[in-house]
C-alpha positions as CSV (number, residue, x, y, z in Angstrom):
1,M,4.4,-11.0,-16.1
2,P,5.0,-7.5,-14.9
3,I,3.6,-6.2,-11.6
4,R,1.5,-3.0,-11.8
5,T,2.4,-0.5,-9.1
6,F,0.1,2.4,-8.2
7,I,1.4,5.2,-6.1
8,T,-1.1,7.2,-4.0
9,G,1.1,9.0,-1.6
10,G,0.9,8.6,2.1
11,T,3.6,8.7,4.8
12,F,5.7,6.4,2.5
13,D,6.4,9.5,0.2
14,K,6.4,12.5,2.6
15,E,9.2,14.9,3.0
16,Y,10.1,17.1,5.9
17,N,10.3,20.8,5.8
18,E,13.0,21.7,8.3
19,L,11.9,25.4,8.4
20,N,8.4,24.9,9.5
21,G,8.4,21.3,10.6
22,E,5.6,20.3,8.2
23,L,5.4,17.1,6.1
24,F,4.7,17.5,2.4
25,F,4.8,15.7,-1.0
26,K,7.3,16.3,-3.7
27,D,8.1,13.1,-5.7
28,T,7.7,9.4,-5.0
29,H,10.6,7.6,-3.2
30,L,9.6,4.3,-4.7
31,H,12.3,4.3,-7.5
32,E,15.1,5.1,-5.1
33,M,13.8,2.3,-2.6
34,L,13.7,-0.2,-5.4
35,R,17.2,0.7,-6.5
36,L,18.6,0.4,-2.9
37,G,16.8,-2.8,-2.5
38,R,18.5,-4.0,-5.7
39,S,14.9,-5.1,-7.0
40,K,15.1,-6.8,-10.5
41,L,11.3,-7.1,-10.7
42,D,9.4,-6.2,-13.8
43,L,7.3,-3.2,-12.5
44,N,5.0,-0.8,-14.4
45,I,4.8,2.2,-12.0
46,T,2.1,4.8,-12.2
47,T,1.6,7.7,-9.8
48,L,-2.2,8.1,-9.5
49,M,-2.0,10.7,-6.7
50,M,0.2,12.2,-4.0
51,I,-2.1,12.7,-1.0
52,D,-2.3,12.0,2.6
53,S,-4.8,9.1,3.0
54,L,-6.8,11.2,5.6
55,D,-7.6,13.4,2.5
56,M,-8.6,10.6,0.3
57,T,-12.1,10.7,-1.0
58,S,-14.6,8.2,-2.3
59,E,-13.9,9.5,-5.8
60,D,-10.2,8.8,-5.3
61,R,-11.0,5.3,-4.1
62,E,-13.1,4.8,-7.1
63,R,-10.4,6.0,-9.3
64,I,-8.0,3.4,-7.8
65,A,-10.6,0.7,-8.2
66,Q,-11.1,1.6,-12.0
67,E,-7.3,1.7,-12.5
68,C,-6.8,-1.7,-11.0
69,S,-9.8,-3.1,-13.0
70,N,-8.4,-1.7,-16.2
71,A,-4.8,-2.7,-15.6
72,P,-3.7,-5.6,-17.9
73,E,-1.6,-7.0,-15.1
74,E,-3.1,-9.6,-12.7
75,R,-0.7,-8.6,-9.8
76,I,-1.0,-5.1,-8.5
77,L,0.9,-3.4,-5.6
78,I,-0.4,-0.2,-4.2
79,T,1.5,2.3,-1.9
80,H,-0.9,4.1,0.4
81,G,-1.2,6.0,3.6
82,T,-1.9,3.9,6.6
83,D,-4.6,5.9,8.2
84,T,-7.2,4.9,5.7
85,M,-5.5,1.9,4.0
86,A,-8.1,-0.5,5.4
87,I,-11.0,1.4,3.9
88,T,-9.4,1.4,0.4
89,A,-8.7,-2.3,0.8
90,S,-12.4,-2.9,1.7
91,V,-13.6,-0.9,-1.4
92,L,-11.1,-2.8,-3.7
93,S,-12.3,-6.1,-2.2
94,Q,-15.8,-5.3,-3.3
95,K,-15.0,-3.7,-6.7
96,V,-12.0,-5.6,-8.2
97,K,-12.1,-9.4,-8.9
98,G,-9.6,-11.7,-10.6
99,K,-6.5,-9.9,-9.5
100,T,-4.0,-10.1,-6.7
101,I,-3.8,-6.7,-5.0
102,V,-1.5,-5.9,-2.2
103,I,-1.6,-2.4,-0.5
104,T,1.4,-1.3,1.7
105,G,2.8,1.9,3.3
106,A,4.9,3.1,6.1
107,M,4.3,4.5,9.6
108,V,7.6,6.7,9.3
109,P,8.4,8.6,6.1
110,Y,11.2,7.0,4.1
111,K,13.2,10.1,4.1
112,F,13.6,9.9,7.9
113,G,16.1,7.1,7.5
114,S,14.4,4.9,10.2
115,S,11.4,4.1,8.2
116,D,9.5,0.8,8.1
117,G,8.9,1.5,4.4
118,M,11.7,-0.5,2.9
119,F,10.7,-3.6,5.0
120,N,7.1,-3.1,4.1
121,L,7.8,-2.6,0.5
122,G,10.0,-5.8,0.2
123,S,7.3,-7.9,2.0
124,A,4.5,-6.5,-0.2
125,L,6.6,-7.3,-3.4
126,A,6.9,-10.9,-2.1
127,F,3.3,-11.2,-1.1
128,V,1.9,-9.8,-4.5
129,Q,3.9,-12.4,-6.3
130,T,2.7,-15.4,-4.3
131,L,-0.7,-14.9,-3.0
132,P,-3.9,-16.0,-4.8
133,H,-6.4,-13.5,-6.3
134,G,-7.8,-11.2,-3.6
135,V,-7.0,-7.9,-1.9
136,Y,-4.5,-7.8,0.9
137,V,-2.9,-5.3,3.3
138,A,0.9,-6.0,4.0
139,M,2.4,-4.2,7.0
140,N,5.3,-5.1,9.2
141,G,5.8,-8.6,7.8
142,K,2.2,-9.7,8.1
143,V,-0.6,-9.8,5.4
144,F,-4.2,-9.3,6.1
145,E,-7.4,-9.9,3.9
146,G,-8.5,-6.6,2.6
147,D,-12.0,-6.8,3.9
148,N,-10.9,-8.0,7.3
149,V,-8.4,-5.6,8.5
150,K,-8.0,-2.4,10.6
151,K,-5.3,-0.2,12.0
152,N,-5.3,-0.1,15.7
153,K,-4.8,3.5,16.4
154,A,-3.6,2.8,20.0
155,T,-0.8,0.4,19.0
156,G,0.0,1.7,15.6
157,E,-0.4,-1.8,14.2
158,F,-2.7,-3.6,11.8
159,E,-4.7,-6.4,13.0
160,T,-7.5,-8.8,11.8
161,I,-11.1,-7.6,12.5
162,N,-12.6,-11.0,12.8
163,P,-10.2,-13.9,13.3
164,K,-11.4,-17.0,11.8
165,Q,-12.2,-19.9,14.1
166,Y,-10.2,-23.1,13.4
167,R,-11.5,-26.5,14.2
168,S,-9.3,-29.4,15.0
């Protein structure tokens, strides 16, 4: 069964303008990353938007949720900016059922050459194939439940909001 892949922009796909030092969007880098990673997965890739997640609106998140709900695939990967990734994950956790959705991104643009994007993409592709239905955030080799994750802006890392208490 193919994996639906939705591109929404974020640092993952940003380019650098050497003349003015600004970051901007042109085209997604996902196809190049998959080629370099020698991916043989059956992916149906759709670009929904190319925006910074700080510019993402509730209407954008509603569109993502609708696209996920309407997709015939049960397994969905979303590339997304890290600043509001947890918000989108929480919205999807409430609105989309019966699918495995994994959201990933990068802290450093792929075009910089030292990006974490390739690693995060590979991890997310593995997680989307193996996790049960639910919404997840995959960053830096870790996976988090979509309704229980936040980005720690002081450390630049994702973490669980409320760790579950385990009894022995």
